[in-house]
C-alpha positions in Angstrom: -3.3 -13.7 17.5 -5.7 -11.7 19.6 -8.8 -13.9 19.3 -9.5 -17.5 20.2 -12.6 -19.8 20.4 -13.6 -21.4 23.7 -15.3 -24.8 24.2 -18.8 -23.2 23.8 -17.8 -21.9 20.3 -17.6 -18.3 21.5 -14.9 -16.1 20.0 -12.9 -14.4 22.7 -11.2 -11.0 22.0 -8.3 -10.2 24.3 -8.8 -6.5 23.7 -12.2 -6.6 25.3 -11.0 -8.4 28.5 -9.4 -7.1 31.7 -6.5 -8.8 33.6 -8.8 -10.9 35.8 -10.8 -12.2 32.9 -7.6 -13.1 31.0 -6.2 -15.0 33.9 -9.2 -17.4 33.7 -8.3 -18.2 30.1 -5.1 -20.1 31.1 -7.3 -22.9 32.5 -9.6 -23.2 29.5 -9.3 -25.2 26.3 -9.0 -22.7 23.4 -8.7 -23.2 19.7 -7.9 -21.1 16.7 -11.2 -19.8 15.1 -9.8 -20.5 11.6 -8.0 -23.9 11.8 -9.5 -25.2 15.0 -6.2 -26.4 16.4 -5.3 -25.7 20.0 -3.9 -22.4 21.1 -2.7 -21.1 24.5 -2.6 -17.6 26.1 0.8 -16.1 26.3 1.1 -13.2 28.7 4.8 -12.3 28.8 6.6 -9.1 29.6 7.8 -8.3 26.1 4.7 -8.6 24.0 1.1 -7.7 24.9 -1.1 -10.7 25.8 -1.8 -12.9 22.8 -2.7 -16.4 21.7 -0.3 -18.8 20.0 -0.7 -22.2 18.4 0.6 -25.0 20.5 1.6 -27.1 17.5 4.7 -26.1 15.7 2.8 -26.7 12.5 1.8 -23.2 11.3 -1.9 -22.3 10.7 -2.1 -21.0 7.2 -4.9 -18.7 8.1 -3.1 -16.8 10.9 0.3 -15.1 11.1 2.4 -16.8 13.7 5.1 -15.0 15.6 3.7 -11.6 15.0 6.0 -8.8 15.9 5.4 -6.3 18.8 4.9 -3.6 16.1 2.2 -5.6 14.4 0.3 -6.5 17.6 0.5 -2.9 18.9 -0.6 -1.4 15.6 -3.5 -3.8 15.3 -4.6 -3.0 18.9 -4.3 0.7 18.3 -6.3 0.7 15.1 -9.0 -1.7 16.5 -9.5 0.7 19.4 -9.6 3.7 17.1 -12.1 2.2 14.7 -14.3 1.0 17.6 -15.0 4.6 18.6 -17.2 5.1 15.5 -17.5 1.8 13.6 -18.4 -1.8 14.0 -15.0 -3.6 13.9 -13.9 -7.2 14.2 -10.3 -8.2 14.8 -8.9 -11.3 13.1 -12.4 -12.4 11.8 -12.0 -15.5 9.7 -13.8 -15.3 6.3 -14.5 -18.9 5.3 -15.4 -18.1 1.7 -11.9 -16.6 1.2 -10.1 -18.8 3.7 -8.4 -15.6 4.9 -8.3 -13.6 8.2 -7.9 -9.9 7.8 -6.3 -8.0 10.7 -9.5 -6.0 11.0 -12.9 -6.1 9.3 -14.7 -2.8 9.4 -18.5 -2.7 9.2 -18.5 -6.2 7.8 -17.2 -5.1 4.4 -13.8 -3.3 4.6 -10.7 -5.4 5.1 -7.7 -3.8 6.8 -4.3 -5.5 6.5 -1.4 -4.2 8.6 1.8 -5.3 6.8 5.0 -5.0 8.9 7.2 -7.5 7.1 8.0 -8.4 3.6 5.9 -11.0 1.8 6.1 -12.5 -1.6 4.4 -10.6 -4.5 2.6 -13.8 -5.4 1.1 -14.1 -1.9 0.1 -10.4 -1.9 -1.6 -10.8 -5.2 -3.4 -14.0 -4.1 -4.7 -12.3 -0.9 -5.7 -9.1 -2.7 -7.5 -11.0 -5.5 -9.5 -13.1 -3.0 -10.7 -9.9 -1.3 -11.6 -8.3 -4.6 -13.3 -11.4 -6.0 -15.6 -11.7 -3.0 -16.4 -8.0 -2.8 -14.2 -6.9 0.1 -12.3 -3.6 -0.5 -8.9 -4.1 1.1 -6.6 -1.3 2.5 -3.0 -2.3 3.1 -1.3 -0.2 5.8 2.5 -0.5 5.9 4.7 -0.8 9.0 8.2 0.7 9.3 10.1 -1.9 7.1 7.8 -1.1 4.2 7.7 2.7 4.3 7.9 4.1 0.8 11.2 5.9 1.0 12.9 7.2 -2.2 12.9 4.1 -4.4 10.1 1.9 -5.5 10.5 -1.9 -5.1 8.3 -4.4 -6.9 6.5 -5.2 -3.7 5.8 -1.5 -2.8 4.6 -1.0 -6.4 1.9 -3.6 -5.8 0.9 -1.9 -2.5 0.1 1.4 -4.3 -3.4 2.7 -4.8 -4.8 5.3 -7.2 -7.5 7.9 -7.2 -8.3 10.8 -9.5 -7.8 13.3 -6.6 -4.6 11.9 -5.0 -3.0 10.2 -8.0 -0.9 7.2 -6.8 -0.9 7.0 -3.1 0.5 4.8 -0.3 -0.4 4.3 3.4 2.1 4.0 6.2 1.8 3.4 10.0 4.3 5.0 12.5 4.0 3.3 15.9 6.6 5.4 17.6 4.9 8.7 16.6 1.4 7.1 16.7 0.5 8.4 13.3 -1.0 7.2 10.0 0.7 8.7 7.0 -0.6 9.3 3.5 2.0 9.6 0.7 0.3 10.9 -2.4 0.8 12.4 -5.9 3.7 9.9 -6.2 5.8 10.4 -9.3 9.1 8.9 -10.4 11.9 10.7 -12.2 14.0 8.9 -14.9 16.7 8.2 -12.3 14.2 6.1 -10.3 13.8 8.6 -7.4 10.3 9.1 -6.0 8.7 12.5 -5.5 5.5 12.9 -3.5 3.5 14.9 -0.9 2.7 13.7 2.7 -0.1 14.1 5.1 0.1 12.9 8.8 -2.8 12.0 11.0 -2.3 11.4 14.7 -3.9 8.3 16.1 -7.4 9.1 17.4 -7.3 12.7 16.0 -10.3 12.1 13.7 -12.6 9.4 12.4 -10.3 6.8 10.9 -12.7 5.8 8.2 -12.9 9.4 7.1 -9.1 9.6 7.0 -8.9 6.5 4.8 -11.3 8.2 2.4 -9.1 11.3 2.0 -7.7 10.2 -1.4 -11.2 10.4 -2.8 -11.9 13.9 -1.7 -10.9 17.0 -3.7 -7.3 17.9 -3.3 -6.0 21.3 -4.3 -2.3 20.5 -3.6 0.4 20.5 -6.3 3.8 18.9 -6.3 6.8 21.1 -6.9 9.9 18.9 -7.8 13.6 19.6 -8.2 14.7 17.5 -11.1 18.2 16.1 -11.9 20.3 18.5 -13.9 22.2 16.1 -16.1 20.0 13.2 -17.2 22.0 12.5 -20.3 25.0 11.6 -18.2 22.9 9.4 -16.1 21.5 7.6 -19.1 24.9 7.2 -20.7 26.1 5.6 -17.4 23.2 3.1 -17.4 23.9 2.1 -21.0 27.6 1.8 -20.3 26.9 -0.7 -17.5 24.3 -2.4 -19.6 21.3 -1.8 -17.4 18.6 -4.1 -19.0 15.9 -1.5 -18.6 17.8 1.1 -20.4 19.1 -1.3 -23.1 15.5 -2.1 -24.0 14.7 1.6 -24.3 17.8 2.3 -26.4 16.8 -0.6 -28.7 13.5 1.1 -29.4 15.3 4.3 -30.3 17.7 2.4 -32.6 14.7 0.9 -34.4 13.4 4.4 -35.1 16.7 5.7 -36.3 17.5 7.6 -33.0 20.0 7.3 -30.3 19.4 8.1 -26.6 22.9 9.5 -26.2 22.4 12.1 -28.9 19.3 13.6 -27.4 20.0 17.3 -26.6 17.4 17.4 -23.8 14.9 15.3 -22.0 11.5 17.0 -22.3 9.8 15.0 -19.6 12.2 13.8 -16.9 9.5 12.9 -14.5 6.1 11.1 -14.8 3.4 9.2 -12.9 4.4 5.7 -11.9 4.1 3.2 -14.7 4.5 5.7 -17.4 7.9 6.1 -19.1 7.8 9.4 -21.1 10.8 8.4 -23.2 8.6 5.7 -24.8 5.5 7.9 -25.3 6.4 8.7 -29.0 6.8 4.9 -29.8 3.9 3.3 -27.9 0.5 4.3 -26.6 0.4 4.6 -22.8 -1.1 1.6 -21.2 -2.6 1.1 -17.7 0.0 -0.5 -15.4 -0.3 -4.0 -13.9 -0.4 -2.8 -10.3 -2.1 -5.2 -7.9 -4.3 -2.6 -6.1 -5.1 -0.5 -9.2 -8.2 -2.1 -10.8 -9.3 0.7 -13.1 -7.9 1.7 -16.5 -5.8 4.9 -16.0 -4.4 5.2 -19.5 -6.5 8.4 -20.1 -4.6 10.0 -17.2 -1.3 9.1 -18.8 -2.4 10.6 -22.1 -3.6 13.8 -20.4 -0.4 14.1 -18.4 1.7 13.9 -21.6 -0.5 16.3 -23.6 -0.3 18.9 -20.9 3.4 18.7 -20.2 4.4 18.8 -23.9 3.6 22.5 -23.6 4.4 23.1 -19.9 7.5 22.4 -17.8 7.3 19.2 -15.7 8.5 20.8 -12.4 4.9 21.4 -11.1 2.7 18.3 -11.0 -1.0 18.1 -10.4 -3.7 15.6 -9.4 -5.1 13.5 -12.3 -8.5 15.2 -12.0 -7.0 18.6 -12.6 -5.3 17.5 -15.9 -8.8 16.3 -17.1 -10.4 19.7 -16.1 -7.6 21.8 -17.8 -7.7 19.8 -21.1 -11.5 19.3 -21.2 -13.2 22.0 -19.0 -16.7 21.0 -20.0 
């Protein structure tokens, strides 16, 4: 924790104090602004100065035992936002019973996630923000960088815009960068394909950077697809992969067999869309935690376009809409 409340009810922010001011805090009675239990200042050599609850009983509103990475990233982003915006650190929101890492201009919640959490907890926290009108941006530390495969947790940390498609935010403390992964697609082997933009800490207005996915993007994604997907599918069926057994069952019901397909016309697709099932069921918007709009039209436009075109060059969702309906 980087904030505490003194006996006069004033919230103290360690990031706005110098060494002499912090030394005085050791003699004061301080409490957690959320749960009102007693906290103390810890000023060790490993971590930056921070507050910690005295009781071993955890406060459900605050993250105890925050890592160095989390504290350092929270500090860096607070200082970056403060250059241009009104920003509060660890500001408790009573109506939600939640404490975002940062609250920007009183409306935008910023959550810095450096460790794994349960999908249930992620959805509860996100739903609370959405219900009370707070947009929330989740920024992921090193252990949750996107990588080449999509876990269920990372899936629920994805965002979507018409200009960037599916996108994902990462924070790199060692390089002091915020990273945008965008135009994220998945091939039938489960490998992710995407583009990347890096922004150095302090290089531009941070709020403007976070709005990048909503600005026009002319980029396109060139992908190198697997050569022998039929062998891959045969292997999945041989080892009775549940996902592929369900797909094969649908093909059997329609008098077809996955193993007799001579070619796979669409070996890659936007996340949440399986092109192998497109001829059997209408595309549906995925149940992704951060995606609150219906994107089934995007799926349909993608399929219509790539029935005629190869799928080795992929475009933003807005471009498919323009190409298919230029009015």
